[in-house]
C-alpha positions as MATLAB code, in Angstrom:
seq = 'MTAKNAVDLDRIVDYKAEYSAVIEKHKITGDNLTGLCPFHEDRNNSFSVDLKTGQWHCFAEDRGGNFVSFWAEYNKMDTKDAYKVILD';
ca = [
      12.384    3.727  -17.252;
      13.816    0.941  -15.148;
      13.794    0.907  -11.377;
      17.539    1.497  -11.503;
      16.978    4.774  -13.376;
      13.934    5.837  -11.343;
      14.070    9.198   -9.621;
      12.858    9.525   -6.033;
      10.461   12.463   -6.386;
       9.979   12.537   -2.612;
      13.573   13.771   -2.322;
      13.454   16.447   -5.034;
       9.912   17.854   -4.942;
       8.832   20.190   -2.145;
       5.246   18.937   -1.915;
       4.339   21.550    0.670;
       5.397   24.412   -1.622;
       3.947   22.868   -4.785;
       0.495   22.046   -3.405;
       0.290   25.222   -1.277;
       0.812   27.311   -4.408;
      -2.298   25.943   -6.140;
      -4.729   24.647   -3.495;
      -7.127   27.362   -2.406;
      -7.975   27.845    1.271;
      -5.405   25.230    2.248;
      -4.517   24.401    5.822;
      -1.512   22.406    6.929;
      -1.639   20.186    9.989;
       1.487   18.134   10.560;
       2.274   16.347    7.312;
      -1.199   16.838    5.823;
      -2.616   19.607    3.690;
      -6.346   20.067    3.142;
      -8.129   22.540    0.934;
     -10.501   23.083   -1.947;
     -10.185   20.558   -4.755;
      -8.963   22.228   -7.961;
     -10.698   19.662  -10.180;
     -14.313   20.498   -9.402;
     -16.325   23.322   -7.884;
     -15.660   22.882   -4.197;
     -17.038   24.767   -1.212;
     -15.752   22.447    1.485;
     -12.187   21.279    1.981;
     -12.562   17.913    0.271;
      -8.971   17.741   -1.031;
      -6.232   16.180    1.088;
      -2.496   15.636    0.515;
       0.097   13.624    2.401;
       3.038   16.041    2.299;
       5.577   13.251    2.875;
       4.542   11.182   -0.149;
       2.737   13.678   -2.387;
      -0.303   11.375   -2.525;
      -3.560   13.305   -2.899;
      -7.213   12.388   -2.521;
     -10.455   14.187   -3.258;
     -13.079   12.860   -0.875;
     -15.970   14.450   -2.764;
     -15.055   12.646   -5.995;
     -13.398    9.653   -4.276;
     -10.282    9.735   -6.418;
      -6.644   10.574   -6.041;
      -3.118    9.775   -7.064;
       0.476   10.838   -6.771;
       2.131   14.172   -7.484;
       2.767   13.284  -11.136;
      -0.921   12.500  -11.734;
      -1.906   15.712   -9.924;
       0.520   17.837  -11.954;
      -0.625   16.202  -15.196;
      -4.316   16.795  -14.554;
      -3.823   20.284  -13.148;
      -1.766   21.342  -16.186;
      -3.841   19.347  -18.694;
      -1.060   17.087  -19.954;
      -0.343   13.378  -19.873;
       1.648   11.881  -17.023;
       4.728   11.180  -19.159;
       5.029   14.868  -20.092;
       4.239   15.928  -16.524;
       7.041   13.731  -15.217;
       9.504   15.349  -17.634;
       8.392   18.867  -16.613;
       8.686   18.034  -12.912;
      12.221   16.717  -13.392;
      13.238   19.858  -15.260;
];
């Protein structure tokens, strides 16, 4: 996909709704969401999301990514397929 054809996910994805639906014990403060990381057993809120950009980070595992990488890992698919599903 060229930059000309690129879709601005920030304009079409409601990050607040998407992350809130799957992140347990989440709290929203301003444009940030924190909660339990869905990728490992978590007892403390180590997962954080910037609700403006969709960028996420797990502080316990020191890793993160964008909404497409989150969706792909959460739904056990590759990022190309995740991107297609998100756009649908």
